[in-house]
C-alpha positions, 0 to 999 in steps of 0.5 A: 408532874409536881405533887401538890397539897392543899394549904392546911388553913383554907376554904373548902371551895379552895380545896375542891378547886385544887382537886378539880385542877389536878384531875384536869391536868391528869385527864388532858384539860390543862386549860380548864385547870388554869381556871380552877387554879384561879378559882383556888387562888381567888378563894384563898385570898378571900379566906386570908381576908376573912380570917384577918377580918379585912372586909372586901366586896365579892366583886373584888379581884385577886389584885384588889384582895391582895392589896387590901391584905398588904395594907391591913393584914396585921402579919404584913405591917412590920416586914422587918429589915428588908421591908422595901424589898418584900413590899416590891415583890408583893406588889409585884405578885399583883401583876401575876394575879391579873388575868 
């Protein structure tokens, strides 16, 4: 099994969801663990938006939040020499997050 750790900067909701997922995986509940991972990812995207003062709706999907982060987060505005490739990877990540 892969050892996990909670992100250093995130919300309590994310930490609880990660803890729940680990418990479910250890006790034979992988389907429910996937739901908790989804919750953790969704919560962390909201946390990142909050930290960067990027507004969003509570009903925004992970894809919508990722798009808002790509468009407005200060650290994603100047991506360096490989900006096109990085932007492509970020956009493709949205398809991974679609439920």
